[in-house]
Backbone and ligand atoms as CSV (ligand in chain L), in Angstrom:
chain,resi,resn,atom,element,x,y,z
A,1,MET,N,N,132.296,82.603,81.769
A,1,MET,CA,C,130.817,83.121,81.585
A,1,MET,C,C,130.194,82.811,82.991
A,2,ARG,N,N,130.035,81.275,83.090
A,2,ARG,CA,C,129.344,80.579,84.121
A,2,ARG,C,C,130.044,81.049,85.546
A,3,ASN,N,N,131.546,81.129,85.350
A,3,ASN,CA,C,132.300,81.570,86.359
A,3,ASN,C,C,131.859,83.043,86.850
A,4,LEU,N,N,131.867,83.908,85.933
A,4,LEU,CA,C,131.543,85.345,86.154
A,4,LEU,C,C,130.295,85.625,87.051
A,5,ARG,N,N,129.184,84.685,86.322
A,5,ARG,CA,C,127.966,84.962,87.094
A,5,ARG,C,C,128.028,84.449,88.402
A,6,HIS,N,N,128.837,83.121,88.863
A,6,HIS,CA,C,128.711,82.718,90.083
A,6,HIS,C,C,129.597,83.683,91.051
A,7,ARG,N,N,130.588,84.136,90.621
A,7,ARG,CA,C,131.207,85.326,91.296
A,7,ARG,C,C,130.398,86.369,91.575
A,8,GLY,N,N,129.482,86.887,90.546
A,8,GLY,CA,C,128.418,87.953,90.868
A,8,GLY,C,C,127.622,87.659,91.900
A,9,SER,N,N,127.107,86.415,91.856
A,9,SER,CA,C,126.203,86.210,92.935
A,9,SER,C,C,126.739,86.240,94.269
A,10,PHE,N,N,127.944,85.785,94.521
A,10,PHE,CA,C,128.646,85.767,95.697
A,10,PHE,C,C,128.965,87.131,96.278
A,11,ALA,N,N,129.322,88.165,95.383
A,11,ALA,CA,C,129.547,89.740,95.730
A,11,ALA,C,C,128.129,90.107,96.139
A,12,GLU,N,N,127.080,89.532,95.573
A,12,GLU,CA,C,125.708,90.175,95.780
A,12,GLU,C,C,125.367,89.657,97.220
A,13,GLN,N,N,125.846,88.428,97.599
A,13,GLN,CA,C,125.649,88.148,98.915
A,13,GLN,C,C,126.162,88.964,99.848
A,14,CYS,N,N,127.422,88.965,99.721
A,14,CYS,CA,C,128.249,89.872,100.532
A,14,CYS,C,C,127.618,91.280,100.724
A,15,LEU,N,N,127.230,91.864,99.684
A,15,LEU,CA,C,126.696,93.025,99.700
A,15,LEU,C,C,125.244,93.120,100.504
A,16,ARG,N,N,124.557,92.033,100.241
A,16,ARG,CA,C,123.265,91.901,100.859
A,16,ARG,C,C,123.516,91.905,102.378
A,17,SER,N,N,124.373,91.082,102.751
A,17,SER,CA,C,124.563,90.977,104.414
A,17,SER,C,C,125.163,92.172,104.979
A,18,ARG,N,N,125.792,92.872,104.003
A,18,ARG,CA,C,126.465,94.210,104.583
A,18,ARG,C,C,125.571,95.139,104.818
A,19,ILE,N,N,124.572,95.342,103.824
A,19,ILE,CA,C,123.514,96.129,104.068
A,19,ILE,C,C,122.466,96.026,105.216
A,20,HIS,N,N,122.392,94.434,105.469
A,20,HIS,CA,C,121.406,94.055,106.509
A,20,HIS,C,C,122.147,94.283,107.783
A,21,SER,N,N,123.294,94.104,107.924
A,21,SER,CA,C,124.186,94.299,108.982
A,21,SER,C,C,124.061,95.846,109.650
A,22,LEU,N,N,123.929,96.650,108.580
A,22,LEU,CA,C,123.612,97.988,108.824
A,22,LEU,C,C,122.226,98.578,109.391
A,23,GLY,N,N,121.513,97.400,109.400
A,23,GLY,CA,C,120.087,97.722,109.947
A,23,GLY,C,C,118.924,97.929,108.880
A,24,PHE,N,N,119.379,97.976,107.754
A,24,PHE,CA,C,118.393,98.131,106.767
A,24,PHE,C,C,117.500,96.864,106.298
A,25,ARG,N,N,116.378,96.911,106.181
A,25,ARG,CA,C,115.454,95.641,105.872
A,25,ARG,C,C,114.924,95.987,104.452
A,26,PHE,N,N,115.005,95.091,103.659
A,26,PHE,CA,C,114.586,94.976,102.237
A,26,PHE,C,C,114.032,93.895,101.826
A,27,ARG,N,N,113.328,93.624,100.503
A,27,ARG,CA,C,112.947,92.600,99.921
A,27,ARG,C,C,113.768,92.312,98.801
A,28,LYS,N,N,114.104,90.902,98.646
A,28,LYS,CA,C,114.755,90.353,97.583
A,28,LYS,C,C,114.014,90.133,96.378
A,29,ASP,N,N,114.561,90.249,95.442
A,29,ASP,CA,C,114.045,90.081,94.077
A,29,ASP,C,C,112.630,90.063,93.864
A,30,TYR,N,N,112.095,91.367,94.023
A,30,TYR,CA,C,110.850,91.615,94.164
A,30,TYR,C,C,110.530,92.889,93.291
A,31,ARG,N,N,109.202,92.887,92.813
A,31,ARG,CA,C,108.816,94.136,91.928
A,31,ARG,C,C,108.363,95.140,92.723
A,32,PRO,N,N,109.163,96.136,92.432
A,32,PRO,CA,C,108.881,97.395,93.269
A,32,PRO,C,C,107.589,98.185,92.880
A,33,VAL,N,N,107.377,97.979,91.560
A,33,VAL,CA,C,105.913,98.444,90.864
A,33,VAL,C,C,105.317,97.319,90.276
A,34,THR,N,N,104.194,97.049,90.889
A,34,THR,CA,C,103.400,95.929,90.375
A,34,THR,C,C,103.177,95.746,89.079
A,35,GLU,N,N,102.855,96.815,88.280
A,35,GLU,CA,C,102.371,96.941,86.958
A,35,GLU,C,C,103.756,96.870,85.947
A,36,LEU,N,N,104.749,97.098,86.380
A,36,LEU,CA,C,106.165,97.079,85.644
A,36,LEU,C,C,106.593,95.717,85.964
A,37,ARG,N,N,106.689,94.876,84.869
A,37,ARG,CA,C,107.193,93.327,84.972
A,37,ARG,C,C,108.754,93.299,85.207
A,38,CYS,N,N,109.184,93.959,86.309
A,38,CYS,CA,C,110.553,93.994,86.455
A,38,CYS,C,C,110.852,93.933,87.832
A,39,ALA,N,N,111.547,92.995,88.292
A,39,ALA,CA,C,112.193,92.849,89.457
A,39,ALA,C,C,113.114,93.326,90.128
A,40,ALA,N,N,113.544,94.010,91.155
A,40,ALA,CA,C,114.951,94.376,91.328
A,40,ALA,C,C,115.651,93.538,92.434
A,41,ASP,N,N,116.656,93.672,92.568
A,41,ASP,CA,C,117.455,92.529,93.349
A,41,ASP,C,C,117.111,92.742,94.743
A,42,LEU,N,N,117.254,94.091,95.193
A,42,LEU,CA,C,116.849,94.644,96.598
A,42,LEU,C,C,115.884,95.682,96.352
A,43,VAL,N,N,115.010,95.669,97.083
A,43,VAL,CA,C,113.812,96.771,97.173
A,43,VAL,C,C,113.574,97.043,98.457
A,44,PHE,N,N,113.714,98.366,98.786
A,44,PHE,CA,C,113.477,99.097,100.220
A,44,PHE,C,C,112.356,99.884,99.814
A,45,ARG,N,N,111.087,99.202,100.412
A,45,ARG,CA,C,109.837,99.800,100.002
A,45,ARG,C,C,109.440,101.258,100.689
A,46,ARG,N,N,109.947,101.201,101.831
A,46,ARG,CA,C,109.901,102.617,102.839
A,46,ARG,C,C,110.503,103.794,101.913
A,47,GLN,N,N,111.882,103.472,101.744
A,47,GLN,CA,C,112.587,104.616,101.094
A,47,GLN,C,C,112.463,104.955,99.782
A,48,LEU,N,N,111.732,104.068,99.121
A,48,LEU,CA,C,111.404,103.868,97.658
A,48,LEU,C,C,112.823,103.995,96.893
A,49,VAL,N,N,113.518,102.860,97.184
A,49,VAL,CA,C,114.889,102.661,96.707
A,49,VAL,C,C,115.006,101.413,96.105
A,50,CYS,N,N,115.501,101.106,94.738
A,50,CYS,CA,C,115.695,99.720,94.535
A,50,CYS,C,C,116.955,99.751,93.793
A,51,VAL,N,N,117.425,98.276,94.101
A,51,VAL,CA,C,118.912,98.217,93.465
A,51,VAL,C,C,118.958,96.825,92.752
A,52,PHE,N,N,119.802,97.106,91.607
A,52,PHE,CA,C,120.117,96.085,90.584
A,52,PHE,C,C,121.513,95.683,90.732
A,53,PHE,N,N,121.716,94.403,90.606
A,53,PHE,CA,C,123.138,93.863,90.378
A,53,PHE,C,C,123.498,93.554,89.230
A,54,ASP,N,N,124.147,94.112,88.304
A,54,ASP,CA,C,124.327,93.790,86.750
A,54,ASP,C,C,125.679,93.279,86.494
A,55,GLY,N,N,125.423,91.993,86.107
A,55,GLY,CA,C,126.768,91.217,85.946
A,55,GLY,C,C,127.504,91.838,84.593
A,56,CYS,N,N,128.656,91.852,84.569
A,56,CYS,CA,C,129.434,92.490,83.577
A,56,CYS,C,C,129.132,92.078,82.216
A,57,PHE,N,N,129.022,90.665,82.207
A,57,PHE,CA,C,128.682,90.103,80.734
A,57,PHE,C,C,127.263,90.646,80.328
A,58,TRP,N,N,126.386,90.144,81.002
A,58,TRP,CA,C,124.891,90.160,80.424
A,58,TRP,C,C,124.241,91.550,80.446
A,59,HIS,N,N,124.953,92.536,81.293
A,59,HIS,CA,C,124.436,93.891,81.098
A,59,HIS,C,C,125.498,94.564,80.273
A,60,GLY,N,N,126.507,94.158,79.599
A,60,GLY,CA,C,127.253,94.646,78.850
A,60,GLY,C,C,128.087,95.950,79.320
A,61,CYS,N,N,128.806,95.552,80.424
A,61,CYS,CA,C,129.570,96.559,81.082
A,61,CYS,C,C,130.713,97.225,80.009
A,62,PRO,N,N,130.770,98.436,80.248
A,62,PRO,CA,C,131.596,99.102,79.058
A,62,PRO,C,C,133.306,98.711,79.402
A,63,ARG,N,N,133.452,98.264,80.619
A,63,ARG,CA,C,134.933,97.913,80.977
A,63,ARG,C,C,135.361,96.527,80.347
A,64,HIS,N,N,134.247,95.518,80.783
A,64,HIS,CA,C,134.482,94.175,80.726
A,64,HIS,C,C,133.866,93.393,79.675
A,65,PHE,N,N,132.826,94.057,79.134
A,65,PHE,CA,C,132.203,93.316,78.052
A,65,PHE,C,C,132.972,92.702,76.861
A,66,ARG,N,N,132.941,91.699,76.680
A,66,ARG,CA,C,133.676,91.448,75.118
A,66,ARG,C,C,132.790,90.447,74.543
A,67,VAL,N,N,132.453,90.859,73.069
A,67,VAL,CA,C,131.722,89.832,72.275
A,67,VAL,C,C,132.308,88.655,72.089
A,68,PRO,N,N,131.725,87.490,72.499
A,68,PRO,CA,C,132.217,86.266,72.109
A,68,PRO,C,C,132.597,86.050,70.622
A,69,ARG,N,N,133.344,85.153,70.380
A,69,ARG,CA,C,133.733,84.920,68.912
A,69,ARG,C,C,132.855,84.457,68.077
A,70,SER,N,N,132.272,83.285,68.825
A,70,SER,CA,C,131.215,82.640,68.041
A,70,SER,C,C,129.864,83.350,68.120
A,71,ASN,N,N,129.130,83.191,66.999
A,71,ASN,CA,C,127.742,84.072,67.006
A,71,ASN,C,C,127.856,85.688,67.581
A,72,SER,N,N,129.170,86.218,67.205
A,72,SER,CA,C,129.088,87.448,67.701
A,72,SER,C,C,128.077,88.557,67.453
A,73,ALA,N,N,127.439,88.409,66.263
A,73,ALA,CA,C,126.264,89.447,65.911
A,73,ALA,C,C,125.032,88.976,66.818
A,74,TRP,N,N,124.845,87.748,66.951
A,74,TRP,CA,C,123.860,87.413,68.036
A,74,TRP,C,C,123.915,87.909,69.341
A,75,TRP,N,N,125.148,87.693,69.819
A,75,TRP,CA,C,125.234,88.089,71.134
A,75,TRP,C,C,125.516,89.733,71.336
A,76,LEU,N,N,125.749,90.272,70.304
A,76,LEU,CA,C,125.854,91.783,70.389
A,76,LEU,C,C,124.449,92.506,70.564
A,77,GLU,N,N,123.755,91.753,69.645
A,77,GLU,CA,C,122.169,92.120,69.475
A,77,GLU,C,C,121.696,91.979,70.770
A,78,LYS,N,N,121.980,90.728,71.638
A,78,LYS,CA,C,121.222,90.278,72.949
A,78,LYS,C,C,121.532,91.275,73.847
A,79,ILE,N,N,123.017,91.419,74.049
A,79,ILE,CA,C,123.597,92.234,74.867
A,79,ILE,C,C,122.908,93.983,74.851
A,80,GLU,N,N,122.723,94.116,73.511
A,80,GLU,CA,C,122.375,95.580,73.279
A,80,GLU,C,C,120.851,95.786,73.744
A,81,ASP,N,N,120.114,94.501,73.583
A,81,ASP,CA,C,118.715,94.368,74.058
A,81,ASP,C,C,118.737,94.412,75.653
A,82,ASN,N,N,119.520,93.754,76.297
A,82,ASN,CA,C,119.609,93.847,77.656
A,82,ASN,C,C,119.889,95.373,78.168
A,83,ARG,N,N,120.938,96.094,77.343
A,83,ARG,CA,C,121.301,97.390,77.908
A,83,ARG,C,C,120.189,98.356,77.920
A,84,ALA,N,N,119.511,98.255,76.760
A,84,ALA,CA,C,118.274,99.138,76.257
A,84,ALA,C,C,117.131,98.578,77.476
A,85,ARG,N,N,116.811,97.761,77.873
A,85,ARG,CA,C,115.905,97.080,78.984
A,85,ARG,C,C,116.353,97.756,80.150
A,86,ASP,N,N,117.611,97.593,80.585
A,86,ASP,CA,C,118.027,98.133,81.818
A,86,ASP,C,C,117.830,99.586,81.920
A,87,LYS,N,N,118.113,100.335,80.831
A,87,LYS,CA,C,117.674,101.875,80.803
A,87,LYS,C,C,116.382,102.130,81.027
A,88,ARG,N,N,115.338,101.357,80.295
A,88,ARG,CA,C,114.102,101.762,80.055
A,88,ARG,C,C,113.647,101.485,81.714
A,89,GLN,N,N,113.955,100.247,82.217
A,89,GLN,CA,C,113.562,99.889,83.362
A,89,GLN,C,C,113.835,101.135,84.577
A,90,THR,N,N,115.210,101.458,84.425
A,90,THR,CA,C,115.694,102.557,85.233
A,90,THR,C,C,114.716,103.891,85.108
A,91,ARG,N,N,114.387,104.092,83.903
A,91,ARG,CA,C,113.918,105.501,83.764
A,91,ARG,C,C,112.096,105.284,84.083
A,92,GLN,N,N,111.728,104.125,83.664
A,92,GLN,CA,C,110.314,103.779,84.101
A,92,GLN,C,C,110.278,103.856,85.942
A,93,LEU,N,N,111.084,103.430,86.450
A,93,LEU,CA,C,110.873,103.365,87.956
A,93,LEU,C,C,111.440,104.958,88.551
A,94,ARG,N,N,112.333,105.556,87.901
A,94,ARG,CA,C,112.523,107.110,88.350
A,94,ARG,C,C,111.295,107.983,88.038
A,95,THR,N,N,110.811,107.718,86.975
A,95,THR,CA,C,109.567,108.457,86.790
A,95,THR,C,C,108.284,108.005,87.743
A,96,ARG,N,N,108.401,106.989,88.504
A,96,ARG,CA,C,107.557,106.712,89.401
A,96,ARG,C,C,107.899,107.125,90.900
A,97,GLY,N,N,109.102,107.779,90.915
A,97,GLY,CA,C,109.226,108.397,92.204
A,97,GLY,C,C,110.566,107.373,92.879
A,98,TRP,N,N,110.922,106.434,92.200
A,98,TRP,CA,C,111.877,105.503,92.770
A,98,TRP,C,C,113.400,105.940,92.782
A,99,THR,N,N,114.439,105.778,93.550
A,99,THR,CA,C,115.800,106.004,93.352
A,99,THR,C,C,116.155,104.648,93.084
A,100,VAL,N,N,117.060,104.490,91.828
A,100,VAL,CA,C,117.453,103.359,91.256
A,100,VAL,C,C,118.942,103.261,91.410
A,101,VAL,N,N,119.486,102.416,92.192
A,101,VAL,CA,C,121.106,102.112,92.084
A,101,VAL,C,C,121.362,100.870,91.363
A,102,ARG,N,N,122.180,100.920,90.354
A,102,ARG,CA,C,122.732,99.888,89.820
A,102,ARG,C,C,124.216,99.677,89.966
A,103,VAL,N,N,124.322,98.491,90.405
A,103,VAL,CA,C,125.720,98.031,90.963
A,103,VAL,C,C,126.318,97.219,89.799
A,104,TRP,N,N,127.574,97.346,89.467
A,104,TRP,CA,C,128.395,96.558,88.721
A,104,TRP,C,C,128.895,95.358,89.167
A,105,GLU,N,N,128.968,94.359,88.725
A,105,GLU,CA,C,129.622,93.131,89.212
A,105,GLU,C,C,130.928,93.520,89.659
A,106,HIS,N,N,131.597,94.423,88.901
A,106,HIS,CA,C,133.177,94.581,89.342
A,106,HIS,C,C,133.418,95.522,90.500
A,107,GLU,N,N,132.177,96.347,90.752
A,107,GLU,CA,C,132.522,97.415,91.869
A,107,GLU,C,C,132.619,97.025,93.134
A,108,PRO,N,N,133.708,97.460,93.836
A,108,PRO,CA,C,133.921,97.106,95.059
A,108,PRO,C,C,132.825,97.071,96.186
A,109,ILE,N,N,132.655,96.250,96.992
A,109,ILE,CA,C,131.593,95.841,97.923
A,109,ILE,C,C,131.451,97.195,98.661
A,110,GLU,N,N,132.589,97.446,99.188
A,110,GLU,CA,C,132.238,98.560,100.183
A,110,GLU,C,C,131.683,100.239,99.505
A,111,ARG,N,N,132.149,100.197,98.321
A,111,ARG,CA,C,131.674,101.312,97.648
A,111,ARG,C,C,130.328,101.288,97.247
A,112,ALA,N,N,129.894,100.015,96.631
A,112,ALA,CA,C,128.550,99.835,96.191
A,112,ALA,C,C,127.674,99.961,97.597
A,113,ALA,N,N,128.121,99.610,98.875
A,113,ALA,CA,C,127.432,99.552,99.905
A,113,ALA,C,C,127.325,101.112,100.269
A,114,GLY,N,N,128.290,101.970,100.091
A,114,GLY,CA,C,128.474,103.447,100.291
A,114,GLY,C,C,127.230,103.962,99.636
A,115,ARG,N,N,127.122,103.783,98.236
A,115,ARG,CA,C,126.203,104.224,97.473
A,115,ARG,C,C,124.648,103.921,97.769
A,116,ILE,N,N,124.497,102.603,98.208
A,116,ILE,CA,C,123.291,102.236,98.609
A,116,ILE,C,C,122.726,103.075,99.733
A,117,VAL,N,N,123.622,103.072,100.850
A,117,VAL,CA,C,123.354,103.760,102.042
A,117,VAL,C,C,123.079,105.049,101.992
A,118,LYS,N,N,123.726,105.801,100.869
A,118,LYS,CA,C,123.537,107.138,100.689
A,118,LYS,C,C,122.137,107.229,99.959
A,119,ALA,N,N,121.881,106.580,99.147
A,119,ALA,CA,C,120.659,106.752,98.537
A,119,ALA,C,C,119.322,106.345,99.680
A,120,LEU,N,N,119.708,105.435,100.569
A,120,LEU,CA,C,118.615,105.438,101.521
A,120,LEU,C,C,118.702,106.592,102.468
A,121,GLY,N,N,119.692,107.145,102.678
A,121,GLY,CA,C,119.863,108.195,103.515
A,121,GLY,C,C,119.031,109.615,103.046
A,122,THR,N,N,119.199,109.899,101.876
A,122,THR,CA,C,118.648,110.961,101.308
A,122,THR,C,C,117.113,110.884,100.961
A,123,THR,N,N,116.571,109.557,101.114
A,123,THR,CA,C,115.162,109.523,100.800
A,123,THR,C,C,114.270,109.399,102.168
A,124,SER,N,N,115.046,109.097,103.153
A,124,SER,CA,C,114.333,108.663,104.483
A,124,SER,C,C,113.858,109.916,105.154
L,1,ZN,ZN,ZN,132.543,95.253,84.510
């Protein structure tokens, strides 16, 4: 788990520098909408695009999330809550005119970068 999170943040760094090298500027770990208590990992204020990096474990990836053997009921509830929160936040941002890109930890960096650039291109 600790390992996965670490790898996640490394992939996140690679993706960030990739986007940066393409000339896009963004804020890190920033609240796109002040009244929503939700910080996105990358926020492009001009284009109204925000990006979330979702770890496969904590965000309950359909491909990789496995319920831990001990305290499984507790974990299941915890991860379900996280998934519900992710959905809610995405919806709240979209209704306010934001384009939301959610990137799974397992997603290849080039593919994720492509999706982000596409979102930026269609809104500018
Ligand atoms: Zn995954």
